[in-house]
N, C-alpha and C positions, 0 to 999 in steps of 0.2 A: 653262369650268372646272367640274369636278365638286365636289360638297360632300364633306366629310370628317367622320366621326364620331370624336370624341376622348373617351376614357373617363378619368375621374380618380377614384381611390379617395377616398371622402369620408366625413366624419362626418355623422351624422343632423342635419338632414333632407335633406342634399344641396343642390344648387344652387350658384350662383356665389358666394354668401357663405359657404358651408361651408368648414371647414378641410380641408386635404388629408390623407388617411389616410397613416399612416407606411408601411404595407406593403400592396401591392395585394391579396394573397390573404386578408388577415385583416380587411378593411374590411367594414362592414355593407352598404354600397351604393356604387354608382358614380354619379357625375354624368356624364351623356352630353351633350356639347356638339357640335352640328352646326355646322360652319363652312364658309364658302365665301370664298376669298380672305382678306380681313381682317375679314369680317363674321360675327357669330354669328347663325345662322338659328334655332336652337331649343336649349332646355335641358330635360333631363328626368333621371329617375333610373332605375336598374336595380338591384334587389336582388342581392347577391352570392350565390353558391352556397356550401354548407358546405365549409369548408376543413379537411381532416383530414391527419394526417401522411402524406406521400407523395402527397397529392392536389393538388399544385400545378398540374397540367394542367387540372383542372376549371374554374377561372376563365378560363384561356386559351381553352378551347373555348366557354365561356359568352359571353365577350366577342366572339369571332370570329363566333359564331352570331347575334349581335345587330348585326352590321354595323360593328363598331369597326375602325378602320384605324390608330389611334394611341392610345397610352396615356401618361399622365403619372403617374409614381410616385416614391415616396421610397426604396424599397428593393425588391430582388428577387434571388432566387437564380439560379444558372446554368440550372437545368432549365426554369423557366418562361420565362426570357429566350430560350432556344433555341426553345421552343415558339412564342413570339410571332414570332420571326424566321421560323420555318417557315410560319406563317400569313400572313406579309406585313404584320404589325402593327409599326409603328415605336414604339419605347419611349424616352421622354424622362425625364430626371431633373429633377423639379420639387418635391421634397419640402420644400424650404425656403420655398416661396411661402406667404404668410399666408392665402391663400384659393384656392379653385378658380378664381375669376375672375382673380386675379393670375397663376396658373399658365397659364391659357389665353392671357392677354395676352402673357406672356413667350414662349409658343410662337409666337404670331402675329408677334412681333417678332424671332424667330430667336435668342432668348437662352438656350434650354434645350439642354443637351448630350444627345446620344443615349447610351443605355446601350450598351455593347459588352461583349465577353467579358472585357475588362480593367477594366470599370467596373461591378461589381456589389457589392451589400452586403446583409447579412441573408441569409436563404436557406432554401430547402427542399432536401431531399435528393432 
């Protein structure tokens, strides 16, 4: 089984105890969690790129370029969701989790719903 890098928009300073950011494109950083099976292999952070009006694809490219294969987010518009789908990055709704660690645990337990074209909130144009 291959490992998987999951990105979670996070409040500073990031890590498993950090709060989950409300919107993936406007967070200051992402906590990157590498998992294999049900085990956490590593935890790190990745600064976000500047988010400007209409620039919703910049974070998509940034995360894909850093090996991310899954994202847990609280909100997302249609344009970046489609970008993540094109890059093969699964997007899960986990904005209600009290911390990054809780969101990752819920992902491992199969409790997070995947975003679909019918399940978006917030948004970029």
